[in-house]
N, C-alpha and C positions, 0 to 999 in steps of 0.2 A: 593511596593515591583513589576518589570510590569510585570508576573506573574496573578496577578487580572485582568488582563486586558484578559487572554487569557485563563485559566483553565477554564474546563466547557464551551468553547468556540462552537457551532455546526460549523462544517463545511456545505456547500452545498452539500447533497445528491445528491446525481446520480444514476441512471442504465442505463447499457449497453447488449448486447447478446455479444459474448468474436467470436471472429473474427477463425478461424479455419488456417486459411495461417497467424497468425500475432504467436498461438501459435505455431507450427509447426519450423516459422522463429526465435520465439525465444530457443525453445525447444535444436535447431542445433546449432544462436551462443553462446548457454553455456556451448555446449561441450555435452547437453545432448543423447545418445544414443541408449535409451531400442529402443524398435519400439513404444510404449503405446503414448508416448507423440509425433513421427511423422507420422507415418500409421496409415488409417486410419480403413485399413482390418485389423490391426492386434490388433489394438484396442479393435474393435468390435470381432475381434474372443476371446479376453480376456475378454470379458464380458462386456464391455464400451457399450453405444452408442454414440464415439465420442473418436476424440484424449483427452489425460486427460491434464489438467494443470499443467506445472509442479508446485514442490511448494513455489516459488519463485513467479511465473508470479501475482498472483493478487496485488502485489507491486508493480509493473511496470504499472497494468492499472490503477490504482489510480492517476495517472497523467494526466488521461485522464479526473479527478474533476474537474469541475467548481473550478477558481479563486485558483489554487490549494495550491498557495505562500498565501494564505491570514490571517491564524496567525499570521507568520513571518511580516507579514507590516503593522497588529496594534503594534506590537510589537517595529514596527520604526527600525526592521533591514534588511541591505540586502543583499540582493543571495550571494554576497562576503565576506559574517564573514558567513554561513551558512555550516557544514558540517556533511553530513551521520555518526551517530553512532553507532546505531545499530536495527537491526528488528529482530521482529517474528512472529509465526503464528501458529495458532490451530485448525487442520479442524478440523468439526463435519459429513463432507460427501465431498467426492471428487468431481472437478469440472470437465469440457469439453465444451469444442468448441460448440456450441452453445448457450449453457446454458446462458438464461438471469440474469444477476446477480447485485442485486442494494446492494449499498457503505453505507452506514451511519456512516461516521467520526464524530469524535471529538476530542476536549484538555481534556486530562484528569490530567495534572500535567507541570507545568513548576518548573525547582527551578536554581540556581545557586553554584557556587565554585567556589573557586582563589578572593574569594571577594571582587565577580562579574563578576569576567573578562567574565566570561564562562557561558552562560543561557542553560540547558536541556530544551527542549518542547517535550512532549509525546504527537502523535497522536494514540487513536486506532479508531479502526475500524469496524465493525461488517459490517460482507457480509451474506447477504440471495438469495435466491433462491424462487422462490411462495411462500416467508414469512415465509420458516424455513432457521436458520442458517446454514450457511458450513463452514464458520469461523472467527475468530477477526485477526486483524491483528494491531500489535503492531512499532510505528514505533518514534525515539530516534534522535532530532539529533541536533546536537552541535552550539554555538553560541557565538561567535570572538566579544564578545565589547566591544570595542574602538574606534577610532578614524575617520575607515572606518565604523561602524556600524551602 
């Protein structure tokens, strides 16, 4: 089974400091109009230390990780055979621009359907700030196995 090659795979850990202008640009690009996501003064007036990260923003930060396609490559799949299938976020704290966040991603599952023609790869990432958990991210991608995979 292909999953034996990746289940439990520890992906490269990484950390970054969240850039305010990138958060604001992201919020505006998804149509977020609430001021805590786009206006630092409004966010501070609401009791936040800086603009708040929109709930899906942490997913976009994961694309900054080293070797973003390592698990897909280990499976022998091509990027053209991969499709985003699902994502979820569980927050234990609010994240803000200026936060230093550390990401600890690993592959926690792989399974197949349709007699092995469709694979599903699940990545779980723990996000911490100063060693304290702030979120758990889950991402599921579908892999179509066939002539071009």
